[in-house]
C-alpha positions in Angstrom: -29.6 13.3 -7.7 -32.1 10.3 -7.9 -30.3 7.0 -8.7 -32.4 4.5 -10.8 -30.8 1.2 -11.5 -33.5 0.5 -14.0 -33.0 3.7 -16.0 -33.2 3.3 -19.7 -31.8 5.8 -22.1 -30.3 6.3 -25.6 -26.6 7.5 -25.3 -25.7 9.7 -28.3 -22.0 11.1 -27.8 -22.1 13.0 -31.1 -24.5 15.5 -29.5 -23.2 15.6 -25.9 -20.6 17.8 -24.6 -17.2 15.8 -23.9 -17.1 14.9 -20.4 -14.8 12.7 -18.5 -16.3 10.4 -15.7 -16.2 12.0 -12.1 -14.6 9.6 -9.6 -15.3 9.7 -5.8 -12.6 7.9 -3.9 -13.4 6.7 -0.5 -10.2 6.5 1.7 -7.2 8.8 1.7 -4.5 6.2 2.4 -1.7 5.5 0.0 -3.7 3.7 -2.6 -6.4 6.5 -2.6 -3.9 9.3 -2.6 -1.8 7.7 -5.6 -5.0 7.3 -7.6 -6.0 10.8 -6.9 -2.6 12.0 -8.1 -2.9 10.1 -11.3 -6.5 11.2 -12.0 -5.3 14.9 -11.4 -2.6 14.5 -13.9 -5.1 12.9 -16.4 -7.5 15.9 -16.1 -10.1 13.5 -14.7 -12.5 15.1 -12.1 -12.2 13.4 -8.7 -12.8 14.1 -5.0 -11.1 12.1 -2.1 -13.3 11.6 1.1 -11.7 10.3 4.3 -13.5 9.5 7.6 -10.9 10.8 10.0 -10.8 14.4 10.5 -7.2 15.0 9.9 -4.4 13.1 8.4 -2.3 11.1 11.0 -0.1 8.7 9.4 1.6 6.6 11.9 5.3 5.7 12.2 5.7 2.3 10.2 8.6 1.7 7.9 7.8 1.3 4.3 9.8 -0.5 1.7 9.3 0.5 -1.8 11.7 -0.9 -4.6 11.9 -1.1 -8.6 8.0 -2.0 -8.7 7.0 1.6 -8.0 10.0 3.4 -9.0 8.7 3.9 -12.6 5.4 5.5 -11.1 7.4 8.0 -9.1 9.6 8.9 -12.1 6.5 9.3 -14.3 5.0 11.7 -11.7 8.3 13.6 -11.4 8.8 12.7 -7.6 11.5 10.1 -7.8 14.5 12.3 -6.9 12.3 13.6 -3.8 11.4 10.0 -2.8 15.0 9.1 -3.0 16.1 11.9 -0.9 13.5 11.1 1.6 14.5 7.4 1.8 17.3 5.5 2.7 19.0 2.8 0.6 18.6 -0.9 1.6 20.7 -3.5 0.4 19.5 -6.3 2.7 17.2 -7.6 5.3 18.7 -9.1 8.3 17.2 -11.9 10.5 18.3 -12.0 13.9 17.5 -14.1 17.0 16.8 -12.9 20.5 20.5 -13.1 21.5 21.1 -10.4 18.8 23.0 -12.9 16.7 22.5 -12.8 13.0 20.8 -15.9 11.6 20.9 -15.0 8.0 20.5 -12.2 5.6 18.4 -11.6 2.4 20.5 -9.3 0.1 19.2 -7.0 -2.7 22.7 -5.8 -4.2 22.7 -5.4 -7.9 19.1 -4.7 -8.2 19.7 -1.3 -9.9 21.3 -3.1 -12.7 19.0 -5.9 -13.0 15.5 -4.0 -12.5 16.5 -0.4 -13.1 16.1 0.8 -9.5 17.1 0.1 -5.8 15.0 -0.4 -2.9 14.6 2.4 0.0 13.2 2.7 3.3 10.9 5.6 4.3 8.8 6.1 7.2 4.9 5.9 6.4 4.4 9.8 7.3 7.2 10.6 4.7 5.7 8.9 1.8 2.1 9.8 3.0 3.2 13.5 2.8 4.8 13.3 -0.5 1.8 12.0 -2.1 -0.5 14.5 -0.2 1.6 17.4 -1.6 0.8 16.2 -5.2 -2.9 16.8 -5.0 -4.8 20.1 -4.6 -6.0 20.2 -1.0 -9.5 21.2 -2.3 -10.0 17.7 -3.7 -9.4 16.1 -0.2 -12.2 16.2 2.3 -11.7 14.9 5.9 -14.4 14.0 8.3 -16.6 12.3 5.9 -17.8 8.8 7.1 -19.8 7.2 4.5 -23.2 6.0 5.5 -25.0 4.7 2.4 -24.4 4.8 -1.2 -26.7 4.3 -4.3 -25.7 3.4 -7.9 -27.4 2.8 -11.1 -27.5 3.7 -14.8 -27.1 7.4 -14.2 -24.5 7.6 -11.5 -23.5 7.1 -7.8 -24.6 8.9 -4.8 -22.9 8.8 -1.5 -24.4 10.1 1.6 -22.0 11.0 4.8 -22.6 11.0 8.4 -22.5 15.0 8.5 -25.6 15.3 6.4 -23.8 16.0 3.1 -23.9 14.1 -0.2 -21.6 13.6 -3.2 -22.5 12.6 -6.7 -20.3 11.0 -9.5 -20.1 8.5 -12.0 -17.5 6.1 -10.4 -17.2 5.1 -6.8 -13.8 3.7 -5.7 -13.5 2.0 -2.4 -9.9 2.6 -1.0 -10.4 2.7 2.8 -9.6 -1.0 3.6 -11.3 -3.4 6.1 -10.3 -4.2 9.5 -9.6 -7.7 10.7 -7.3 -10.0 12.6 -3.4 -9.7 13.1 -2.2 -7.4 15.9 0.5 -5.1 14.9 2.2 -2.2 16.9 4.2 0.3 15.0 6.0 3.4 16.2 8.9 5.9 15.2 11.3 7.6 17.3 12.3 11.1 17.3 15.8 11.9 15.5 18.5 10.0 17.6 22.0 10.7 18.1 24.7 8.3 16.7 25.7 7.8 20.3 22.2 6.4 21.1 22.1 4.4 17.9 25.4 4.0 16.0 23.8 2.2 13.1 22.4 5.5 11.9 25.7 6.5 10.8 25.7 3.7 8.1 24.8 4.9 4.7 22.5 1.8 3.9 19.2 1.4 5.9 19.4 -1.3 8.4 16.3 -3.4 8.4 16.5 -6.1 10.9 13.9 -8.7 11.6 13.9 -10.5 15.0 12.3 -13.9 15.5 11.2 -14.8 19.2 12.4 -18.0 20.8 9.5 -19.1 22.5 6.7 -16.5 21.8 4.2 -15.6 19.1 5.8 -12.3 18.1 8.2 -10.8 15.5 9.6 -7.4 15.6 11.9 -5.3 13.4 13.6 -2.0 13.4 14.7 0.0 10.3 16.9 3.4 10.2 15.8 6.2 8.1 17.3 9.1 6.3 15.9 11.5 8.9 17.9 9.6 11.8 14.9 8.1 13.4 14.2 4.3 14.0 10.8 3.0 12.7 9.9 -0.2 14.6 7.1 -2.6 14.8 6.0 -5.7 16.6 3.5 -8.3 15.3 1.5 -10.6 17.5 0.3 -13.7 15.5 -3.1 -14.4 16.7 -4.4 -18.0 17.2 -8.3 -18.8 17.3 -8.5 -18.1 20.9 -6.4 -14.8 21.2 -8.3 -13.6 18.0 -11.5 -14.0 20.0 -9.9 -12.1 23.0 -9.2 -9.0 20.7 -12.8 -9.0 19.0 -13.5 -5.6 20.8 -10.7 -4.1 18.9 -11.4 -5.5 15.5 -13.3 -2.5 14.3 -11.2 0.2 15.7 -8.9 2.5 13.8 -5.2 2.8 13.9 -4.6 4.8 17.1 -2.5 5.3 20.3 -5.2 4.6 22.6 -5.0 0.7 22.3 -1.3 0.6 22.2 -0.3 1.0 25.9 -1.0 -2.4 26.9 0.8 -4.0 24.1 3.8 -1.8 24.8 4.0 -3.3 28.2 4.0 -6.9 26.8 6.9 -6.2 24.4 9.0 -3.7 26.3 11.9 -6.1 27.1 12.2 -7.5 23.5 15.9 -7.0 22.4 16.9 -4.8 19.5 20.3 -4.1 17.9 21.8 -0.6 17.8 25.1 -1.1 16.2 26.9 -0.3 19.5 27.9 -1.6 22.8 24.7 -0.5 24.5 22.1 -3.3 25.3 18.8 -1.7 24.0 15.3 -3.2 24.1 12.0 -2.0 22.4 11.4 0.0 25.7 14.2 2.4 24.7 12.6 2.9 21.4 9.2 3.5 23.0 10.6 6.0 25.4 12.1 8.0 22.4 9.0 7.8 20.2 6.2 10.5 20.4 3.0 9.1 21.7 1.2 10.1 18.4 3.5 8.0 16.4 2.7 4.8 18.2 -0.3 2.9 17.1 -2.0 -0.4 17.2 -4.0 -1.9 14.5 -5.4 -5.3 13.6 -4.8 -6.6 10.1 -5.0 -9.9 8.3 -4.2 -11.8 5.0 -7.0 -12.1 2.6 -7.7 -11.7 -1.2 -11.5 -11.1 -1.7 -13.4 -12.5 -4.4 -15.5 -9.5 -5.4 -13.6 -6.3 -6.6 -16.4 -4.5 -8.4 -20.0 -4.1 -9.2 -21.7 -1.7 -11.6 -20.1 1.6 -11.0 -18.2 0.8 -7.8 -14.8 -0.8 -7.5 -12.2 -1.6 -4.9 -8.6 -1.1 -4.5 -5.8 -1.7 -2.0 -6.8 -3.2 1.4 -10.4 -3.0 0.5 -10.0 -5.9 -1.9 -6.6 -7.7 -1.0 -5.0 -7.4 2.6 -1.4 -8.3 3.4 0.2 -9.0 6.6 2.4 -6.1 7.5 5.4 -8.3 8.2 5.4 -9.0 4.4 5.9 -5.3 3.6 4.0 -5.4 0.3 0.6 -3.7 1.2 1.6 -0.1 0.3 3.2 -0.9 -3.2 0.3 -3.2 -4.2 -2.2 -0.5 -3.4 0.0 1.8 -5.7 0.0 -0.8 -8.5 -3.9 -1.0 -8.2 -3.9 2.7 -8.5 -1.8 2.7 -11.9 -3.9 -0.1 -13.5 -7.3 1.5 -12.3 -6.1 5.0 -13.5 -5.3 3.6 -16.9 -8.6 1.9 -17.2 -10.6 4.8 -16.1 -8.5 7.1 -18.3 -9.4 4.9 -21.3 -13.2 5.1 -20.9 -15.1 6.9 -23.6 -16.8 10.4 -22.8 -20.0 9.9 -20.9 -19.4 6.2 -20.2 -22.4 4.1 -19.4 -22.4 1.6 -16.5 -21.6 -1.4 -18.7 -18.7 0.2 -20.1 -17.4 1.1 -16.6 -18.0 -2.2 -15.3 -16.1 -3.8 -18.3 -13.1 -1.6 -17.4 -13.4 -2.8 -13.8 -13.4 -6.3 -15.0 -10.3 -5.8 -17.1 -8.5 -4.0 -14.0 -9.1 -7.2 -11.7 -8.0 -9.5 -14.6 -4.9 -7.5 -14.9 -4.1 -7.2 -11.2 -5.2 -10.7 -9.8 -2.2 -12.8 -10.8 0.3 -10.3 -9.4 -1.7 -9.8 -6.2 -1.7 -13.7 -5.8 2.0 -13.8 -6.3 2.7 -10.9 -3.8 0.2 -12.7 -1.3 2.2 -15.9 -1.6 5.7 -14.2 -1.1 4.0 -12.3 1.9 2.7 -15.5 3.6 6.2 -17.0 3.1 7.9 -14.1 4.7 5.4 -14.2 7.6 5.9 -17.9 8.0 9.7 -17.4 8.2 9.4 -15.2 11.2 6.9 -17.5 13.0 7.4 -20.3 15.7 5.8 -23.2 13.8 7.7 -26.3 12.5 7.1 -24.9 9.1 8.6 -21.6 10.1 11.9 -23.4 11.2 12.0 -25.3 7.9 11.4 -22.2 6.0 14.3 -20.4 7.8 16.5 -23.4 7.3 15.7 -23.3 3.5 16.4 -19.6 3.0 19.6 -19.7 5.1 21.0 -22.5 2.6 19.4 -21.3 -0.6 22.2 -20.4 -3.1 22.3 -16.8 -4.4 21.4 -17.9 -7.9 18.2 -19.6 -6.8 17.2 -16.5 -4.6 17.8 -14.4 -7.8 15.3 -16.6 -9.8 12.5 -16.4 -6.9 13.0 -12.6 -6.9 12.1 -12.3 -10.7 8.5 -13.5 -9.9 8.1 -10.2 -8.2 10.4 -7.8 -9.7 9.6 -8.0 -13.2 6.3 -6.3 -12.4 7.4 -2.7 -12.9 4.0 -1.2 -14.1 3.8 2.3 -15.8 1.1 4.8 -16.3 -0.3 4.8 -19.9 -1.1 8.5 -20.3 2.2 9.9 -19.0 5.4 9.9 -20.7 7.0 6.5 -20.0 10.0 6.2 -17.7 13.3 4.7 -19.1 13.7 1.3 -17.4 17.4 0.1 -17.9 17.0 -3.1 -16.1 18.7 -6.1 -17.9 15.7 -8.1 -16.7 13.0 -7.0 -18.8 9.5 -6.1 -17.5 6.5 -8.3 -17.9 3.7 -7.5 -20.2 1.3 -4.9 -19.0 -2.2 -4.9 -20.8 -3.4 -1.6 -19.6 -0.3 0.4 -20.8 -1.6 0.1 -24.5 -4.9 2.0 -23.5 -5.2 5.4 -25.2 -6.8 8.4 -23.7 -10.3 9.0 -25.7 -10.3 11.7 -28.3 -13.9 13.5 -28.8 -13.6 13.3 -32.6 -13.2 9.6 -32.4 -16.2 8.8 -30.2 -19.0 7.7 -32.7 -22.6 7.7 -32.1 -23.4 5.0 -29.2 -26.8 3.6 -28.3 -26.9 1.8 -25.0 -29.8 0.3 -23.0 -28.8 0.2 -19.3 
């Protein structure tokens, strides 16, 4: 297909076969898979292209709560999600002496917001989403070299010499940047090794270093594994030292040196044994230990013509904040609603208008999540503002914490073209503009003349 940005034509939908726009998704991460799952349910043609040759989700812990529960319910996977996850009622913050500093509690969220929060490992949620999409729609080993777009479509060229044509291009592959994070997941452990695994609720414990620019955490899962992570907060000088790693992918190759640096950091098992991160490293398969560079940033440009970004490609959150995955899914919900509402044979101006509305709907919530993530990251740091933040959180009364929570948990988006999930939370959901968008009906599309 030849892409000509200056193409001019008359667009008469009364004489054209009803055709939904074909969507090309670059990136098979959580956001890309969620969008693919929703487009499949909307019967909108799509293909997903991933540059790695096989799916290798690494062992990070993922926290999902009421903000994604309605999505899972609408897609018929909520019960499986709950079965895979482990209910979490609090985040504990401890010091290097394994003493509890304070706890942030989530009890009562089921009544207030309609759903509880659960901890899952990233491989578990990844495989759950992957099972919802016919495998013939996912193509691995497809590294994008170039793309062209214009009035008559998009054309993507891959490094293996193949091409793909479509009407819309979604960039969901993220961008690599500048906070070092090591993540891992152990094999299933015995209760003798880690007694906290016997507790019904997931034990999510964050540790604050006394005199080091690290924070680390452990989470117990329903599969009797421990998901663990350690984040190094880079300053200007150490960021330069790690520039060689900046453009690498998640992988175990770069992890060994960081494992050496953090091996003596203490962890809490729930028993009398004195354990460190080295004990978790020894019990973790090498393929589930990975080092990655991340950063916090919201990009100004989210779309252009027939191309739109989502997830890490347009907003990146520090992993310590725990909101990256859920916000990528929120993007997918709104973007799917907007794409589903496009008329048959949409022209580029109609597509770009939908993308503009998508960004307008998402940007405020992304900003709130970004602020919450930054506050959490500051809390586990070593600066004077970090100590002040911890003091404030430790002494904030429960009623004030509930008020802060509502800024995040009133956002419980749903898919407009699937039966709505019943939301019984006593705290009502915030307005969602894209929920009012209807699926186009062929008979209702009048003759349209567009010049592109």
